[in-house]
C-alpha positions in Angstrom: 133.6 0.3 61.5 130.6 1.7 63.6 127.3 2.2 61.8 123.9 3.4 62.5 121.7 1.3 64.7 118.7 1.8 67.0 120.8 0.7 69.9 123.0 3.7 69.0 119.9 5.9 69.2 119.1 4.5 72.6 122.7 5.0 73.9 122.6 8.6 72.6 119.2 9.3 74.2 120.7 8.1 77.5 123.8 10.3 77.1 121.8 13.3 76.1 119.6 13.2 79.3 122.7 13.0 81.5 124.5 15.7 79.6 121.5 18.0 79.7 121.5 17.7 83.5 125.2 18.3 84.0 126.6 20.5 81.2 125.4 24.0 80.9 125.2 25.3 77.3 127.8 27.9 76.4 125.2 30.5 75.4 123.5 30.1 78.8 126.8 30.5 80.6 127.6 33.7 78.7 124.0 35.1 79.3 124.3 34.5 83.1 127.7 36.2 83.2 126.3 39.2 81.3 123.2 39.2 83.5 125.5 39.4 86.6 127.3 42.4 85.2 124.0 44.1 84.4 122.4 43.4 87.8 122.1 46.5 89.9 120.7 45.1 93.1 123.2 44.0 95.7 120.9 41.1 96.7 120.6 40.1 93.0 124.3 40.2 92.5 124.8 37.9 95.4 122.3 35.5 94.0 124.1 35.5 90.6 127.4 34.8 92.4 125.7 31.7 94.0 124.3 30.6 90.6 127.7 31.0 88.9 129.3 29.1 91.8 126.7 26.4 91.4 127.7 26.0 87.7 131.4 25.9 88.7 130.8 23.1 91.3 128.8 21.1 88.8 131.6 21.3 86.3 134.3 20.5 88.8 132.6 17.6 90.4 130.6 16.3 87.4 127.3 16.5 89.2 123.8 17.7 88.3 123.2 21.4 88.0 119.8 21.0 89.7 118.2 18.2 91.7 115.0 18.5 89.6 115.8 16.1 86.7 112.5 17.1 85.1 110.4 15.3 82.5 112.3 14.1 79.4 111.5 15.9 76.2 113.1 15.0 72.9 112.8 17.1 69.7 113.7 14.7 66.9 114.3 16.0 63.4 114.7 13.3 60.7 116.6 14.2 57.5 114.9 13.3 54.2 118.1 11.6 53.2 118.3 9.5 56.3 115.5 7.0 56.2 114.7 5.5 59.6 111.8 3.7 61.3 110.2 6.4 63.5 108.5 3.9 65.6 111.8 2.2 66.5 113.4 5.6 67.2 110.6 6.3 69.6 111.2 3.0 71.5 114.9 3.8 71.6 114.4 7.3 73.0 112.1 5.9 75.7 114.6 3.2 76.7 117.5 5.7 76.7 115.7 8.0 79.1 114.8 5.1 81.3 118.4 3.8 81.3 119.8 7.2 82.1 117.6 7.3 85.3 118.4 3.8 86.4 122.0 3.5 85.4 123.3 7.0 86.3 121.3 7.1 88.6 119.3 10.2 89.4 115.8 11.0 90.7 113.0 9.9 88.4 110.3 12.6 88.3 107.6 10.9 86.4 104.5 9.8 88.3 101.0 8.5 87.6 98.6 11.5 87.4 96.0 10.0 89.8 97.7 7.4 92.0 100.9 9.5 92.1 103.0 6.2 92.1 106.5 7.0 90.8 108.2 4.1 89.0 111.6 6.0 89.3 112.3 5.5 85.6 111.4 9.0 84.2 109.1 7.4 81.7 105.6 5.9 81.6 102.4 6.4 79.7 103.0 9.3 77.3 106.6 9.8 78.4 109.1 10.7 77.2 107.5 13.5 75.2 108.7 13.4 71.6 108.2 16.1 69.0 108.8 15.1 65.4 110.0 17.2 62.5 111.4 16.4 59.1 114.2 18.3 57.3 114.7 18.3 53.6 118.1 17.3 52.3 119.6 16.5 55.7 121.3 13.1 56.0 121.3 12.7 59.8 119.0 12.3 62.8 119.0 15.4 65.0 117.9 15.0 68.6 117.5 17.8 71.0 116.9 16.8 74.6 115.2 19.2 77.1 114.6 18.1 80.8 111.7 20.2 82.0 111.5 20.8 85.7 108.2 21.4 87.6 109.0 24.8 89.0 109.0 26.3 85.5 106.5 24.0 83.9 103.9 24.7 86.5 103.9 28.3 85.5 102.8 27.6 81.9 99.7 29.4 80.7 97.6 29.5 77.5 94.7 31.8 76.5 92.5 32.0 73.5 92.3 35.6 72.3 90.2 37.0 69.4 91.6 39.4 66.8 89.7 42.3 68.3 91.8 42.0 71.5 94.8 43.4 69.6 98.5 42.9 70.0 98.7 44.8 73.3 96.5 42.2 75.0 98.8 39.5 73.9 101.8 41.2 75.3 100.0 42.0 78.6 99.1 38.3 79.0 102.8 37.3 78.6 103.9 40.0 81.1 101.1 39.2 83.6 102.0 35.5 83.4 105.6 36.2 84.3 104.7 38.6 87.1 102.3 36.1 88.6 104.9 33.3 88.4 107.2 35.2 90.7 110.0 33.1 92.1 108.5 29.7 91.2 110.3 29.2 87.9 113.7 30.1 89.4 114.3 33.2 87.3 116.0 34.6 85.4 115.4 32.0 82.7 114.0 32.1 79.2 110.4 33.1 78.5 109.0 31.0 75.6 106.0 32.4 73.8 103.8 30.7 71.3 101.5 32.8 69.1 98.9 31.4 66.6 98.0 27.9 65.5 95.5 26.1 67.7 95.3 25.4 71.5 97.6 22.5 71.3 100.0 23.8 68.7 100.5 27.1 70.5 101.7 25.3 73.6 104.1 23.3 71.5 105.4 26.5 69.9 106.1 28.0 73.3 108.0 24.9 74.3 110.1 25.0 71.1 110.8 28.7 71.8 112.7 27.9 75.1 115.0 25.4 73.2 116.6 28.1 71.1 120.1 29.5 72.0 119.6 32.2 74.5 119.0 35.6 72.9 118.8 34.3 69.3 116.2 36.5 67.5 113.2 35.3 65.6 113.7 35.1 61.9 110.8 37.4 61.3 111.6 41.1 62.1 108.1 41.8 63.5 108.4 39.0 66.1 112.1 39.9 66.7 110.9 43.4 67.7 108.2 41.9 69.9 110.8 39.7 71.6 112.9 42.8 72.4 109.8 44.8 73.7 108.8 41.9 76.0 112.4 41.4 77.2 112.6 45.1 78.2 109.1 45.0 79.8 109.8 41.9 81.8 113.1 43.1 83.1 111.5 46.3 84.3 109.2 44.3 86.6 111.8 44.2 89.3 111.4 40.4 90.0 115.1 39.9 89.8 117.1 36.6 90.2 115.1 34.0 92.1 112.3 36.5 92.4 114.0 38.3 95.3 114.3 41.7 93.5 116.6 43.1 90.9 117.0 44.5 87.4 117.4 41.1 85.6 114.2 39.0 85.6 114.8 37.1 82.3 117.7 36.1 80.2 115.7 36.3 76.9 112.2 36.2 75.4 111.8 33.8 72.5 108.7 33.7 70.3 107.6 31.0 67.9 104.5 31.5 65.8 102.1 30.0 63.3 99.2 31.1 61.1 95.9 30.7 62.9 92.1 30.9 62.2 90.7 34.3 61.2 88.5 34.4 64.3 91.1 33.4 67.0 94.6 34.2 68.2 95.9 31.8 70.8 98.9 32.6 73.0 100.9 30.4 75.3 103.8 31.0 77.7 106.3 28.4 78.7 109.0 29.5 81.1 112.4 27.9 81.4 114.4 28.1 84.7 117.8 29.8 84.8 119.9 26.8 83.7 117.9 26.6 80.4 119.1 23.0 80.2 119.4 21.2 76.8 121.7 18.9 74.9 121.8 18.0 71.2 123.2 15.1 69.2 123.4 14.5 65.4 123.6 10.8 64.5 124.9 10.0 61.0 124.5 6.8 58.8 128.2 5.8 59.5 127.6 5.7 63.2 129.2 9.0 64.0 127.5 11.0 66.9 128.2 14.7 67.2 127.2 16.2 70.6 126.5 19.8 71.1 123.6 22.1 72.2 
């Protein structure tokens, strides 16, 4: 009988990277179809046809949805009833991402920040990026993999506001960031917004926001309303699919938030491109692996 092992984590990390690059999540597929139906611009509708055809070809030929394989990000949630060695999990995730790149193979996007030497492994100093969380009562290891491409990641922005700036300034910053991004992040994707915390935490919150199923509302009604307001405002900008004009400029706006200091209010924006790629796996003590999104 199979059972949990760190080699299993490594194999799963490899599989997740490949799945995220090839298999579009069902919620993203549905959001794209609905966006095509809503799009009023003839040019925009033609672009959506191309996007949907792109997805169809990827399904039929088992190929990557996009050539930009991105930087590997793993969101690992460890259940309190599933004791594991986090250090060994981290090693397994790194080796899995490396094996996916070498054994599949696909283009490795990681590079030294100064020499620009690319080892073609998708990993290196500080990579893959791993975010950790711990879930009471769960008896499994939950891993969500997000490959983050440069077109969208380059449009990230963060600003430290003060309380006197007011909520309107926060919203304006988000909208201005999207408008200035133009076609670079391959819209319409998901706009992730982080509010609160510190300069580093707010950026993490924005990244976590893009990992939610498309259109899933924030659990807090106040922020759920803000998501709707920003969604309507961004779609009124006229950017359209691929930034070439149209009525659909984003599939969704997701906000994650945290309490912050009484004298500050940081905001971060992290944009996801139209495929909004992700893949999830739950690993159980008996060696079962359940794949999903």
